[in-house]
Structures are given as structure tokens and as C-alpha cells.
Steps between C-alpha positions, in 0.01 A plus 500: 500500500711367223705187543867518380669179396873510419603208283827426323458509125625137471212391728237650252353207306166371402459313830543830697239677295262218504520483880469875531197498264319244721550715803370831367177596332479510123454883483820566711775685312852416577780751437853381443770752562860451373747707709729728311824297458693764314444339153157533351292175468297512180251219504336598162735685282427748225611226255242264658226769452595579130520126432134480613406800297666346182245218514218729407372372169394787283435254204174428682198723459324500844658647801434183706690296246789753469555461880416126546852362467630775724246426768564125483887550528463737795258255673757223469744707715475539876229724627763742619603565129137608422527760772846604375381522149221731602754715690733518193209588279389779736861632499512513122165667463594748777822584305298581192258720686653832408400834369732440188339166423154657542600785261612235243178321542297804457693611194403166334139534621479850350314609816554690815300275730685237689296202584662345797385148408591524137850632596542207741407254229746657252780467759389127532546486120858642536584223752313237304726564194805384688811620675677658203190718413437585868855625537490692171174675603617562858820669375316701231123522555469708183564190306157361605364511138207279549243468783510116531264427790507165696286514807505120540870519618348606837325167533790259467590473871128477600437216249820315580425517873136379453619220271759391748300540833133502397475824696471869413817702493454773754829688486619851464841520339785703644454796260170672414489504119186704460552810291647794697646272767860575409477845652858597433478422132186722467662812647 
């Protein structure tokens, strides 16, 4: 049986969480629900997400070096932001998971075979190139003129969480971003 604790938001502080942490086991997950108050509460905005993405340093050569600053910055934030970053990333990748985007990708490949992994990594590349590029491609997938692939985008939340907590990031974001998950966009 689950225990439900109702707490006023003004009573949530580090002391509350420290006491709670001493009373429950380390592997216990705690869910915080924010009741619908009529106005949406955005704890990690799209601007926050794109601000993190902008820290990718493509002047570096190795993927680990490209994401290093991004990982450190995300790890400096509250753990909640790491989860929310993973959720925002999943939403962006899901939005790009469309038949039109796949057609543009295949046109550039000069092939009829759609590798689900390669297509995912190209969608990661679209997100990694920033908000303006993402929106341009989202509005007109045919403008995907290059197949820039950036698989390491998928590791940012994992690395940030591990850097911050010393534990493995075991989380499934709100949207499934695997190829063909956006069923309506593949009809």
C-alpha cells in the first residue's frame, strides 16, 4: 500500500526531504503531484531546455567533449531538472518522428531502407543544432539537407544524473522517441 503525504508547497525544504530520506529506503521512488490549478506550472521551460542544448560545443572533436559542458550545467541544477530535460528531449524527438521526416532522411541517404537507429540519431542531430534549426525542420522536413547524426544527445541526462547523484539514471521519459512511436505522424 502506498503512503500519501499532503504537504503545503511552502513546507517543502531541504529539511523535509532529508527527514523523509532517512525514513525510507534508498531505492524508494517518491512521486510529487501538482494539482491542476487552472494555470499551467512549467518547472523546466522550453527556453530552459534550449539553453542547455546551446551549450553543446561542436568546436570539440570527441562526442564526450562536445557534451561535457552541457552535462556539467545540467548536473548543477536540481535533480528534478534532469528528469524534465529528459522529458523535453523525448517530446522533441517524438515530434520529429514522422513519415515526412523519414522521407527527407531517405532522400538524403539515396536509399529506401530506413534504419530505425540511424533515423533516431539524425533526429538527435536536428535537436542538437538548436531551437531555430529544430523549428525550421519541424515546419518543413524537406529542408533536412544533411544527415547530421548525434547519438550522444541521448546520454546527456544519464551522465548529468550520474555526475550529480553517483547513481545510474533509470528513467523512461514521458514520450517514447523510438522510430515509429509517433503513430499518428506515420499514417
